[in-house]
N, C-alpha and C positions, 0 to 999 in steps of 0.2 A: 210374219216372223214374231214370233211369241219369246217375248230375252227375260222373261222369270224362266219360262223352260229349259232357255240355253245356261242362265246363270245354273241353277240348281243343276244339269248335265255338268260342268265345268266344275263344281264344287265337291259331286259324285265320281268325276275324273280324279282328283284328286287326292280324293279319300283313297283310291282305292290305288294311285300310287304309292302314297305311302302303307298301305298294304302291303303290296309289292314289296318295297325298302326293305321291310322291317321281314319277309320271308328271304331275302336276297341273303341281308347282313347277318342275322340267324338274332334280331334284339330282341331280349329277353325282356317279358312284362309282367310285372308281380302283386296279383291285388291280394294282400294279406298273406297267407301261408300260403297263396296256388298262384302254378307257375301256368301262366297261357299260353298252351302250345301252340306253336309253328302256324301247325294243319290250317287252324282257327285265322290265320292271316290270310293263306294261297284260296279259304273259302270265302273269304270277305273280299278279296280280291278280283272274284268270278262274279260274287252277285254285284261288285257295286260297278263293274267296270260295262253288264251288262244295262246296269239300269242308267249309266251314263251315256250309252251308244244310244238306247233306244228315247231316251229326252232325246240327244240332241239330234236324231232324226224326226223324232214329231214337233220339235222348233221348227226344222226346215221342210213340215208338210208343204206344201202347196194345198190350197182349198177350191 
């Protein structure tokens, strides 16, 4: 068991859920005069969820 890999996996999972919540509830983000599109959060959800699942599998891998 690799505790730091598991912790990183959980952190990526939390970030993925935050991206998904922003996408579902259409929460706007404004940076200066630029409004961040919602599709970026959907892409962020996919990327961080894949990282979370991959790290979780690696943390549970037997040697």
